[in-house]
Gaussian input, Z-matrix of N, CA and C with variables (Angstrom, degrees):
# hf/3-21g

backbone

0 1
 N
 C     1     B1
 C     2     B2     1     A1
 N     3     B3     2     A2     1     D1
 C     4     B4     3     A3     2     D2
 C     5     B5     4     A4     3     D3
 N     6     B6     5     A5     4     D4
 C     7     B7     6     A6     5     D5
 C     8     B8     7     A7     6     D6
 N     9     B9     8     A8     7     D7
 C    10    B10     9     A9     8     D8
 C    11    B11    10    A10     9     D9
 N    12    B12    11    A11    10    D10
 C    13    B13    12    A12    11    D11
 C    14    B14    13    A13    12    D12
 N    15    B15    14    A14    13    D13
 C    16    B16    15    A15    14    D14
 C    17    B17    16    A16    15    D15
 N    18    B18    17    A17    16    D16
 C    19    B19    18    A18    17    D17
 C    20    B20    19    A19    18    D18
 N    21    B21    20    A20    19    D19
 C    22    B22    21    A21    20    D20
 C    23    B23    22    A22    21    D21
 N    24    B24    23    A23    22    D22
 C    25    B25    24    A24    23    D23
 C    26    B26    25    A25    24    D24
 N    27    B27    26    A26    25    D25
 C    28    B28    27    A27    26    D26
 C    29    B29    28    A28    27    D27
 N    30    B30    29    A29    28    D28
 C    31    B31    30    A30    29    D29
 C    32    B32    31    A31    30    D30
 N    33    B33    32    A32    31    D31
 C    34    B34    33    A33    32    D32
 C    35    B35    34    A34    33    D33
 N    36    B36    35    A35    34    D34
 C    37    B37    36    A36    35    D35
 C    38    B38    37    A37    36    D36
 N    39    B39    38    A38    37    D37
 C    40    B40    39    A39    38    D38
 C    41    B41    40    A40    39    D39
 N    42    B42    41    A41    40    D40
 C    43    B43    42    A42    41    D41
 C    44    B44    43    A43    42    D42
 N    45    B45    44    A44    43    D43
 C    46    B46    45    A45    44    D44
 C    47    B47    46    A46    45    D45
 N    48    B48    47    A47    46    D46
 C    49    B49    48    A48    47    D47
 C    50    B50    49    A49    48    D48
 N    51    B51    50    A50    49    D49
 C    52    B52    51    A51    50    D50
 C    53    B53    52    A52    51    D51
 N    54    B54    53    A53    52    D52
 C    55    B55    54    A54    53    D53
 C    56    B56    55    A55    54    D54
 N    57    B57    56    A56    55    D55
 C    58    B58    57    A57    56    D56
 C    59    B59    58    A58    57    D57
 N    60    B60    59    A59    58    D58
 C    61    B61    60    A60    59    D59
 C    62    B62    61    A61    60    D60
 N    63    B63    62    A62    61    D61
 C    64    B64    63    A63    62    D62
 C    65    B65    64    A64    63    D63
 N    66    B66    65    A65    64    D64
 C    67    B67    66    A66    65    D65
 C    68    B68    67    A67    66    D66
 N    69    B69    68    A68    67    D67
 C    70    B70    69    A69    68    D68
 C    71    B71    70    A70    69    D69
 N    72    B72    71    A71    70    D70
 C    73    B73    72    A72    71    D71
 C    74    B74    73    A73    72    D72
 N    75    B75    74    A74    73    D73
 C    76    B76    75    A75    74    D74
 C    77    B77    76    A76    75    D75
 N    78    B78    77    A77    76    D76
 C    79    B79    78    A78    77    D77
 C    80    B80    79    A79    78    D78
 N    81    B81    80    A80    79    D79
 C    82    B82    81    A81    80    D80
 C    83    B83    82    A82    81    D81
 N    84    B84    83    A83    82    D82
 C    85    B85    84    A84    83    D83
 C    86    B86    85    A85    84    D84
 N    87    B87    86    A86    85    D85
 C    88    B88    87    A87    86    D86
 C    89    B89    88    A88    87    D87
 N    90    B90    89    A89    88    D88
 C    91    B91    90    A90    89    D89
 C    92    B92    91    A91    90    D90
 N    93    B93    92    A92    91    D91
 C    94    B94    93    A93    92    D92
 C    95    B95    94    A94    93    D93
 N    96    B96    95    A95    94    D94
 C    97    B97    96    A96    95    D95
 C    98    B98    97    A97    96    D96
 N    99    B99    98    A98    97    D97
 C   100   B100    99    A99    98    D98
 C   101   B101   100   A100    99    D99
 N   102   B102   101   A101   100   D100
 C   103   B103   102   A102   101   D101
 C   104   B104   103   A103   102   D102
 N   105   B105   104   A104   103   D103
 C   106   B106   105   A105   104   D104
 C   107   B107   106   A106   105   D105
 N   108   B108   107   A107   106   D106
 C   109   B109   108   A108   107   D107
 C   110   B110   109   A109   108   D108
 N   111   B111   110   A110   109   D109
 C   112   B112   111   A111   110   D110
 C   113   B113   112   A112   111   D111
 N   114   B114   113   A113   112   D112
 C   115   B115   114   A114   113   D113
 C   116   B116   115   A115   114   D114
 N   117   B117   116   A116   115   D115
 C   118   B118   117   A117   116   D116
 C   119   B119   118   A118   117   D117
 N   120   B120   119   A119   118   D118
 C   121   B121   120   A120   119   D119
 C   122   B122   121   A121   120   D120
 N   123   B123   122   A122   121   D121
 C   124   B124   123   A123   122   D122
 C   125   B125   124   A124   123   D123
 N   126   B126   125   A125   124   D124
 C   127   B127   126   A126   125   D125
 C   128   B128   127   A127   126   D126
 N   129   B129   128   A128   127   D127
 C   130   B130   129   A129   128   D128
 C   131   B131   130   A130   129   D129
 N   132   B132   131   A131   130   D130
 C   133   B133   132   A132   131   D131
 C   134   B134   133   A133   132   D132
 N   135   B135   134   A134   133   D133
 C   136   B136   135   A135   134   D134
 C   137   B137   136   A136   135   D135
 N   138   B138   137   A137   136   D136
 C   139   B139   138   A138   137   D137
 C   140   B140   139   A139   138   D138
 N   141   B141   140   A140   139   D139
 C   142   B142   141   A141   140   D140
 C   143   B143   142   A142   141   D141
 N   144   B144   143   A143   142   D142
 C   145   B145   144   A144   143   D143
 C   146   B146   145   A145   144   D144
 N   147   B147   146   A146   145   D145
 C   148   B148   147   A147   146   D146
 C   149   B149   148   A148   147   D147
 N   150   B150   149   A149   148   D148
 C   151   B151   150   A150   149   D149
 C   152   B152   151   A151   150   D150
 N   153   B153   152   A152   151   D151
 C   154   B154   153   A153   152   D152
 C   155   B155   154   A154   153   D153
 N   156   B156   155   A155   154   D154
 C   157   B157   156   A156   155   D155
 C   158   B158   157   A157   156   D156
 N   159   B159   158   A158   157   D157
 C   160   B160   159   A159   158   D158
 C   161   B161   160   A160   159   D159
 N   162   B162   161   A161   160   D160
 C   163   B163   162   A162   161   D161
 C   164   B164   163   A163   162   D162
 N   165   B165   164   A164   163   D163
 C   166   B166   165   A165   164   D164
 C   167   B167   166   A166   165   D165
 N   168   B168   167   A167   166   D166
 C   169   B169   168   A168   167   D167
 C   170   B170   169   A169   168   D168
 N   171   B171   170   A170   169   D169
 C   172   B172   171   A171   170   D170
 C   173   B173   172   A172   171   D171
 N   174   B174   173   A173   172   D172
 C   175   B175   174   A174   173   D173
 C   176   B176   175   A175   174   D174
 N   177   B177   176   A176   175   D175
 C   178   B178   177   A177   176   D176
 C   179   B179   178   A178   177   D177
 N   180   B180   179   A179   178   D178
 C   181   B181   180   A180   179   D179
 C   182   B182   181   A181   180   D180
 N   183   B183   182   A182   181   D181
 C   184   B184   183   A183   182   D182
 C   185   B185   184   A184   183   D183
 N   186   B186   185   A185   184   D184
 C   187   B187   186   A186   185   D185
 C   188   B188   187   A187   186   D186
 N   189   B189   188   A188   187   D187
 C   190   B190   189   A189   188   D188
 C   191   B191   190   A190   189   D189
 N   192   B192   191   A191   190   D190
 C   193   B193   192   A192   191   D191
 C   194   B194   193   A193   192   D192
 N   195   B195   194   A194   193   D193
 C   196   B196   195   A195   194   D194
 C   197   B197   196   A196   195   D195
 N   198   B198   197   A197   196   D196
 C   199   B199   198   A198   197   D197
 C   200   B200   199   A199   198   D198
 N   201   B201   200   A200   199   D199
 C   202   B202   201   A201   200   D200
 C   203   B203   202   A202   201   D201
 N   204   B204   203   A203   202   D202
 C   205   B205   204   A204   203   D203
 C   206   B206   205   A205   204   D204
 N   207   B207   206   A206   205   D205
 C   208   B208   207   A207   206   D206
 C   209   B209   208   A208   207   D207
 N   210   B210   209   A209   208   D208
 C   211   B211   210   A210   209   D209
 C   212   B212   211   A211   210   D210
 N   213   B213   212   A212   211   D211
 C   214   B214   213   A213   212   D212
 C   215   B215   214   A214   213   D213
 N   216   B216   215   A215   214   D214
 C   217   B217   216   A216   215   D215
 C   218   B218   217   A217   216   D216
 N   219   B219   218   A218   217   D217
 C   220   B220   219   A219   218   D218
 C   221   B221   220   A220   219   D219
 N   222   B222   221   A221   220   D220
 C   223   B223   222   A222   221   D221
 C   224   B224   223   A223   222   D222
 N   225   B225   224   A224   223   D223
 C   226   B226   225   A225   224   D224
 C   227   B227   226   A226   225   D225
 N   228   B228   227   A227   226   D226
 C   229   B229   228   A228   227   D227
 C   230   B230   229   A229   228   D228
 N   231   B231   230   A230   229   D229
 C   232   B232   231   A231   230   D230
 C   233   B233   232   A232   231   D231
 N   234   B234   233   A233   232   D232
 C   235   B235   234   A234   233   D233
 C   236   B236   235   A235   234   D234
 N   237   B237   236   A236   235   D235
 C   238   B238   237   A237   236   D236
 C   239   B239   238   A238   237   D237
 N   240   B240   239   A239   238   D238
 C   241   B241   240   A240   239   D239
 C   242   B242   241   A241   240   D240
 N   243   B243   242   A242   241   D241
 C   244   B244   243   A243   242   D242
 C   245   B245   244   A244   243   D243
 N   246   B246   245   A245   244   D244
 C   247   B247   246   A246   245   D245
 C   248   B248   247   A247   246   D246
 N   249   B249   248   A248   247   D247
 C   250   B250   249   A249   248   D248
 C   251   B251   250   A250   249   D249
 N   252   B252   251   A251   250   D250
 C   253   B253   252   A252   251   D251
 C   254   B254   253   A253   252   D252
 N   255   B255   254   A254   253   D253
 C   256   B256   255   A255   254   D254
 C   257   B257   256   A256   255   D255
 N   258   B258   257   A257   256   D256
 C   259   B259   258   A258   257   D257
 C   260   B260   259   A259   258   D258
 N   261   B261   260   A260   259   D259
 C   262   B262   261   A261   260   D260
 C   263   B263   262   A262   261   D261
 N   264   B264   263   A263   262   D262
 C   265   B265   264   A264   263   D263
 C   266   B266   265   A265   264   D264
 N   267   B267   266   A266   265   D265
 C   268   B268   267   A267   266   D266
 C   269   B269   268   A268   267   D267

   B1=1.4888
   B2=1.5248
   B3=1.2943
   B4=1.4475
   B5=1.5333
   B6=1.3207
   B7=1.4160
   B8=1.5387
   B9=1.3451
   B10=1.4580
   B11=1.4740
   B12=1.3752
   B13=1.4393
   B14=1.5581
   B15=1.3190
   B16=1.4257
   B17=1.4996
   B18=1.3684
   B19=1.4580
   B20=1.5076
   B21=1.2757
   B22=1.4543
   B23=1.5418
   B24=1.3630
   B25=1.4089
   B26=1.5639
   B27=1.3382
   B28=1.4676
   B29=1.5095
   B30=1.3460
   B31=1.4573
   B32=1.5182
   B33=1.2793
   B34=1.4849
   B35=1.5157
   B36=1.3185
   B37=1.4484
   B38=1.5429
   B39=1.3558
   B40=1.4281
   B41=1.5126
   B42=1.3758
   B43=1.5141
   B44=1.5390
   B45=1.3228
   B46=1.4675
   B47=1.5919
   B48=1.2828
   B49=1.4762
   B50=1.4789
   B51=1.3541
   B52=1.4500
   B53=1.4950
   B54=1.3502
   B55=1.4290
   B56=1.4880
   B57=1.3556
   B58=1.5087
   B59=1.5530
   B60=1.3286
   B61=1.4484
   B62=1.5400
   B63=1.3018
   B64=1.4606
   B65=1.4932
   B66=1.3121
   B67=1.4529
   B68=1.5781
   B69=1.2632
   B70=1.5522
   B71=1.5413
   B72=1.3259
   B73=1.4978
   B74=1.5322
   B75=1.3101
   B76=1.4360
   B77=1.5060
   B78=1.3439
   B79=1.4231
   B80=1.4794
   B81=1.2995
   B82=1.4387
   B83=1.5733
   B84=1.3186
   B85=1.4804
   B86=1.5271
   B87=1.3073
   B88=1.4745
   B89=1.5444
   B90=1.2955
   B91=1.4715
   B92=1.4817
   B93=1.2930
   B94=1.4469
   B95=1.5144
   B96=1.2914
   B97=1.4916
   B98=1.4985
   B99=1.3491
   B100=1.4964
   B101=1.5024
   B102=1.3062
   B103=1.4627
   B104=1.5902
   B105=1.2990
   B106=1.4611
   B107=1.5416
   B108=1.3396
   B109=1.4603
   B110=1.5371
   B111=1.3409
   B112=1.4687
   B113=1.5212
   B114=1.3169
   B115=1.4935
   B116=1.5188
   B117=1.3704
   B118=1.4854
   B119=1.5357
   B120=1.3291
   B121=1.4723
   B122=1.4688
   B123=1.3645
   B124=1.4398
   B125=1.5694
   B126=1.2814
   B127=1.4881
   B128=1.5024
   B129=1.3244
   B130=1.4521
   B131=1.5146
   B132=1.3284
   B133=1.4583
   B134=1.5401
   B135=1.3122
   B136=1.4804
   B137=1.5401
   B138=1.2878
   B139=1.4387
   B140=1.5014
   B141=1.3406
   B142=1.4856
   B143=1.5554
   B144=1.3139
   B145=1.4775
   B146=1.5534
   B147=1.3119
   B148=1.4350
   B149=1.5428
   B150=1.3420
   B151=1.4621
   B152=1.5528
   B153=1.2972
   B154=1.4717
   B155=1.5587
   B156=1.3184
   B157=1.4308
   B158=1.4962
   B159=1.3222
   B160=1.4411
   B161=1.5314
   B162=1.3345
   B163=1.4561
   B164=1.4909
   B165=1.3546
   B166=1.4143
   B167=1.5297
   B168=1.3280
   B169=1.4433
   B170=1.5454
   B171=1.3358
   B172=1.4792
   B173=1.5015
   B174=1.3569
   B175=1.4356
   B176=1.5214
   B177=1.3209
   B178=1.4992
   B179=1.5463
   B180=1.2786
   B181=1.4973
   B182=1.5750
   B183=1.2891
   B184=1.4426
   B185=1.5377
   B186=1.3277
   B187=1.4651
   B188=1.5376
   B189=1.3276
   B190=1.4840
   B191=1.5584
   B192=1.3211
   B193=1.4571
   B194=1.5422
   B195=1.3562
   B196=1.4295
   B197=1.5734
   B198=1.3416
   B199=1.4772
   B200=1.5309
   B201=1.3682
   B202=1.4268
   B203=1.5317
   B204=1.3372
   B205=1.4445
   B206=1.5325
   B207=1.3846
   B208=1.4763
   B209=1.5291
   B210=1.3145
   B211=1.4055
   B212=1.5587
   B213=1.3424
   B214=1.4989
   B215=1.5147
   B216=1.2775
   B217=1.4680
   B218=1.5389
   B219=1.3244
   B220=1.4740
   B221=1.4975
   B222=1.3294
   B223=1.5025
   B224=1.4876
   B225=1.3591
   B226=1.4376
   B227=1.4651
   B228=1.3947
   B229=1.4929
   B230=1.5031
   B231=1.3272
   B232=1.5199
   B233=1.4996
   B234=1.3262
   B235=1.4730
   B236=1.5160
   B237=1.2833
   B238=1.4517
   B239=1.5407
   B240=1.3287
   B241=1.4411
   B242=1.5278
   B243=1.3025
   B244=1.4299
   B245=1.4735
   B246=1.3151
   B247=1.4342
   B248=1.5050
   B249=1.3399
   B250=1.4716
   B251=1.4811
   B252=1.2949
   B253=1.4677
   B254=1.4896
   B255=1.3503
   B256=1.4200
   B257=1.4816
   B258=1.3294
   B259=1.4213
   B260=1.5177
   B261=1.3438
   B262=1.4711
   B263=1.4969
   B264=1.3065
   B265=1.4485
   B266=1.4990
   B267=1.3836
   B268=1.4204
   B269=1.4808
   A1=110.63
   A2=119.75
   A3=121.78
   A4=110.62
   A5=116.81
   A6=122.64
   A7=116.89
   A8=118.35
   A9=120.74
   A10=107.07
   A11=116.79
   A12=124.79
   A13=109.30
   A14=116.51
   A15=123.87
   A16=109.24
   A17=115.05
   A18=119.73
   A19=107.78
   A20=119.67
   A21=126.91
   A22=108.00
   A23=116.19
   A24=121.66
   A25=106.05
   A26=114.08
   A27=122.12
   A28=109.55
   A29=116.45
   A30=119.47
   A31=115.11
   A32=118.00
   A33=120.71
   A34=109.05
   A35=120.94
   A36=123.06
   A37=113.19
   A38=117.51
   A39=121.83
   A40=109.83
   A41=117.54
   A42=120.68
   A43=110.00
   A44=115.54
   A45=121.19
   A46=106.72
   A47=116.57
   A48=119.57
   A49=111.69
   A50=116.18
   A51=121.89
   A52=115.46
   A53=114.34
   A54=118.86
   A55=111.87
   A56=115.09
   A57=119.53
   A58=109.19
   A59=116.02
   A60=120.19
   A61=112.25
   A62=115.11
   A63=120.10
   A64=111.85
   A65=118.17
   A66=123.19
   A67=108.06
   A68=115.86
   A69=118.49
   A70=111.77
   A71=114.66
   A72=118.98
   A73=109.07
   A74=119.22
   A75=123.00
   A76=113.91
   A77=116.41
   A78=119.36
   A79=116.52
   A80=118.59
   A81=122.64
   A82=109.87
   A83=114.46
   A84=121.26
   A85=104.24
   A86=117.18
   A87=118.03
   A88=112.16
   A89=116.16
   A90=125.16
   A91=103.63
   A92=117.65
   A93=122.13
   A94=112.41
   A95=116.66
   A96=122.19
   A97=106.78
   A98=113.36
   A99=118.29
   A100=115.48
   A101=118.62
   A102=117.54
   A103=109.22
   A104=113.46
   A105=120.44
   A106=113.50
   A107=116.75
   A108=119.40
   A109=110.81
   A110=114.26
   A111=117.45
   A112=110.05
   A113=115.23
   A114=118.78
   A115=112.06
   A116=114.92
   A117=113.05
   A118=111.83
   A119=116.36
   A120=118.04
   A121=112.24
   A122=117.76
   A123=123.15
   A124=108.89
   A125=118.23
   A126=123.84
   A127=109.14
   A128=117.91
   A129=120.98
   A130=112.90
   A131=119.48
   A132=118.78
   A133=113.97
   A134=119.65
   A135=125.09
   A136=112.78
   A137=115.77
   A138=121.56
   A139=109.14
   A140=117.08
   A141=123.15
   A142=107.65
   A143=113.81
   A144=121.25
   A145=108.98
   A146=117.99
   A147=122.37
   A148=110.45
   A149=114.82
   A150=121.66
   A151=106.45
   A152=116.09
   A153=120.81
   A154=105.50
   A155=115.74
   A156=120.13
   A157=113.47
   A158=116.55
   A159=124.73
   A160=106.87
   A161=113.97
   A162=119.23
   A163=113.46
   A164=116.95
   A165=121.86
   A166=110.36
   A167=114.91
   A168=122.01
   A169=109.82
   A170=115.68
   A171=119.31
   A172=108.53
   A173=117.81
   A174=126.75
   A175=117.47
   A176=117.68
   A177=121.34
   A178=106.67
   A179=113.60
   A180=117.02
   A181=108.91
   A182=116.25
   A183=121.04
   A184=110.33
   A185=118.35
   A186=121.99
   A187=108.33
   A188=116.53
   A189=117.81
   A190=108.23
   A191=117.70
   A192=120.49
   A193=110.48
   A194=117.30
   A195=120.29
   A196=112.44
   A197=113.33
   A198=118.49
   A199=109.79
   A200=117.09
   A201=122.05
   A202=112.16
   A203=117.81
   A204=123.42
   A205=110.42
   A206=115.49
   A207=119.24
   A208=110.76
   A209=122.00
   A210=123.97
   A211=113.77
   A212=115.61
   A213=119.42
   A214=113.87
   A215=118.59
   A216=119.36
   A217=107.32
   A218=115.00
   A219=123.98
   A220=114.42
   A221=118.62
   A222=120.37
   A223=114.30
   A224=122.41
   A225=122.43
   A226=109.55
   A227=118.02
   A228=119.76
   A229=111.77
   A230=116.63
   A231=121.40
   A232=104.65
   A233=115.72
   A234=122.22
   A235=111.01
   A236=115.60
   A237=120.87
   A238=108.15
   A239=115.44
   A240=121.34
   A241=109.71
   A242=115.94
   A243=119.29
   A244=107.61
   A245=118.45
   A246=122.78
   A247=108.99
   A248=114.14
   A249=121.60
   A250=107.95
   A251=114.23
   A252=120.50
   A253=106.96
   A254=115.80
   A255=122.80
   A256=110.06
   A257=117.53
   A258=118.81
   A259=106.68
   A260=114.08
   A261=119.84
   A262=109.32
   A263=116.73
   A264=122.74
   A265=109.76
   A266=117.57
   A267=119.22
   A268=110.28
   D1=-22.61
   D2=-178.13
   D3=-52.29
   D4=131.02
   D5=176.44
   D6=81.75
   D7=0.44
   D8=176.16
   D9=-70.79
   D10=136.23
   D11=-176.20
   D12=-98.44
   D13=122.94
   D14=179.62
   D15=-118.17
   D16=135.08
   D17=172.14
   D18=-104.79
   D19=116.85
   D20=-178.45
   D21=-101.57
   D22=124.00
   D23=-177.34
   D24=-119.70
   D25=105.07
   D26=-175.37
   D27=-139.99
   D28=122.30
   D29=-176.47
   D30=-69.89
   D31=-29.58
   D32=-177.51
   D33=-84.94
   D34=121.06
   D35=-175.50
   D36=-62.52
   D37=-39.39
   D38=-179.69
   D39=-64.06
   D40=-47.57
   D41=178.35
   D42=-61.51
   D43=-40.30
   D44=-175.85
   D45=-63.33
   D46=-45.71
   D47=-178.85
   D48=-60.88
   D49=-45.65
   D50=177.65
   D51=-59.00
   D52=-40.69
   D53=-176.99
   D54=-74.14
   D55=-36.10
   D56=176.68
   D57=-62.29
   D58=-42.96
   D59=177.21
   D60=-56.84
   D61=-47.13
   D62=-178.48
   D63=-64.37
   D64=-46.76
   D65=-179.46
   D66=-62.48
   D67=-43.17
   D68=178.09
   D69=-59.09
   D70=-40.63
   D71=179.98
   D72=-64.45
   D73=-28.24
   D74=178.48
   D75=-83.52
   D76=-5.03
   D77=176.45
   D78=98.46
   D79=6.66
   D80=178.87
   D81=-85.24
   D82=150.40
   D83=171.75
   D84=-92.56
   D85=116.29
   D86=-173.02
   D87=-118.06
   D88=135.32
   D89=169.26
   D90=-109.42
   D91=144.37
   D92=179.77
   D93=-136.45
   D94=136.65
   D95=176.53
   D96=-134.28
   D97=166.14
   D98=-178.17
   D99=-108.28
   D100=2.60
   D101=-178.39
   D102=-150.30
   D103=160.86
   D104=-172.97
   D105=-68.79
   D106=-33.77
   D107=-179.36
   D108=-65.41
   D109=-45.98
   D110=-179.08
   D111=-65.53
   D112=-36.39
   D113=178.25
   D114=-62.22
   D115=-43.08
   D116=179.17
   D117=-66.54
   D118=-37.14
   D119=177.36
   D120=-56.47
   D121=-40.88
   D122=-178.15
   D123=-68.12
   D124=-46.00
   D125=179.29
   D126=-60.07
   D127=-41.85
   D128=-177.77
   D129=-66.23
   D130=-24.29
   D131=-176.18
   D132=-114.77
   D133=-18.41
   D134=-177.63
   D135=-118.52
   D136=162.87
   D137=177.11
   D138=-96.42
   D139=130.64
   D140=173.86
   D141=-128.75
   D142=150.61
   D143=176.10
   D144=-91.25
   D145=-22.39
   D146=-177.45
   D147=-160.15
   D148=143.45
   D149=171.96
   D150=-116.45
   D151=129.34
   D152=175.97
   D153=-120.54
   D154=117.30
   D155=-172.79
   D156=-133.70
   D157=154.44
   D158=169.77
   D159=-77.18
   D160=161.34
   D161=171.75
   D162=-81.02
   D163=-40.58
   D164=-179.68
   D165=-98.72
   D166=110.71
   D167=-176.22
   D168=-135.07
   D169=154.75
   D170=174.49
   D171=-71.34
   D172=149.59
   D173=172.91
   D174=70.99
   D175=-23.63
   D176=179.92
   D177=-169.20
   D178=127.73
   D179=-177.35
   D180=-70.78
   D181=167.05
   D182=178.99
   D183=-65.20
   D184=-35.24
   D185=178.88
   D186=-68.06
   D187=-42.95
   D188=-177.71
   D189=-70.95
   D190=-33.87
   D191=173.34
   D192=-57.89
   D193=-47.92
   D194=179.36
   D195=-56.62
   D196=-43.81
   D197=-179.09
   D198=-60.59
   D199=-43.72
   D200=179.18
   D201=-66.01
   D202=-41.16
   D203=177.57
   D204=-59.25
   D205=-43.40
   D206=179.46
   D207=-61.76
   D208=-27.11
   D209=177.78
   D210=-66.09
   D211=-31.13
   D212=178.80
   D213=-107.90
   D214=-16.61
   D215=-178.24
   D216=-158.83
   D217=99.27
   D218=-179.21
   D219=-68.12
   D220=-24.48
   D221=-174.25
   D222=-103.35
   D223=-3.23
   D224=-177.97
   D225=-66.93
   D226=122.85
   D227=176.42
   D228=-64.65
   D229=136.34
   D230=176.94
   D231=-127.74
   D232=125.98
   D233=172.47
   D234=-110.98
   D235=130.92
   D236=179.52
   D237=-97.71
   D238=133.79
   D239=172.61
   D240=-125.72
   D241=151.27
   D242=178.79
   D243=-145.54
   D244=122.39
   D245=178.33
   D246=-109.67
   D247=114.17
   D248=179.97
   D249=-131.73
   D250=127.58
   D251=179.83
   D252=-131.66
   D253=126.08
   D254=177.24
   D255=-115.76
   D256=131.05
   D257=-178.77
   D258=-93.52
   D259=128.50
   D260=178.93
   D261=-105.84
   D262=132.15
   D263=175.13
   D264=-97.27
   D265=112.00
   D266=177.57
   D267=-119.68

């Protein structure tokens, strides 16, 4: 795993920072951005071994990001994550 490059696409800055820290501790080289457009720009010009993205992003949804990624790299693995927490009052 050492040296694998991951692009993390997470809209929330706090969550993005926490995830970058965790990936770094595992030995990954991580780039992180907060929106789909910047993510696509990075994929178009740099090499990544994996993209991990949210579905709901500013400027371009995760699904639209996947479609654009497939235009420039058909084999790049993309993992979708979604964090949703609802507070229930009982």
